[in-house]
N, C-alpha and C positions, 0 to 999 in steps of 0.2 A: 100554406094551408095545413100541412101535416103537423107542424109544430104548434100551430094554433089549436087544432083539434086535440093534440096530445095534452095540452094544458087543461083541457075540461074533463079529461078521464081521471077518475078517482084512483088514488094509490092504494096498494094492497100491502099490508104488513102482516108478519107472521106474529101472532099474539104470544107465543111462548118465548121466542128468541129476539123479537123486535126486528128481525131481518126484513128487508124490503123485498117484496115478492113481484113487483112489476105493477102494471095497471090493470084496472077492472074494465074489461072490453064490453060489458053488458049494454052499454049506451051507444056503441059505435055506429050502428045502423041508424039510430035516430039522429045523431050529429051529422052523418053524412047527408041524410034527407034535409035536415034544418039548414045546412050551409050549402046545399045544392052541389055536392062534390061530383064532378063529371067523371072522374076516374077513380072510383074507390079502391080498386085493386092496387093501383100505384101508391096511392096515399097510404093504404093499409100496410103495404110492403115497407114503406119508408118508416111508418110508426113502429112497426115491429123491430126494425133494425135499430132504431133509436132506443126503444125500450131495452133492447139487449145490452147496448152501451151503458145505459143508466144503471141497470141491474148489476152488471159487472163492476162498474165504478163504486157503487155503494157497497158491494161486497168486499172489494179491496180495502175501502175505507174502514169498514167494520173489522176486518182482519188486522189491519194496521193499529186500530185503536186497542183490540184485545191483546195484541203482542206488546204494545206499549204499557198497558196495565199490568201484564205478567212481569215485564222487566222492572217496573216500578215496585211491585210487591216483593220481588226477589232482592232488590237492592236495599229495601227497607227491612228485610228480614221478616216479611209479613206472613211467611209460612207458618205452619203449626210447630210450636216449640214445646217439647215434652221435657219436663223435669222429673227426676227420679230421686227420691231420698233413699240413700243406702247408708244403713248403719252397720258398723262391723268393726 
């Protein structure tokens, strides 16, 4: 039941960095009532644990992607290169 309800919650993303921020919990009470959840405290606990795992996983993936892009940029010499014309 917890994973079923989890799929109905909207994702929240940081608009500046594109980082995953977790779920929007505004509708959780409505979903509990709609699906007649008998033990909402237990289900909520499981949901929050799972959300923590998802946030951590996505943060690690984003960091790996960022580091891979940095390595790629360094390997291609993508950094700023300055040229100076010196006469003398």
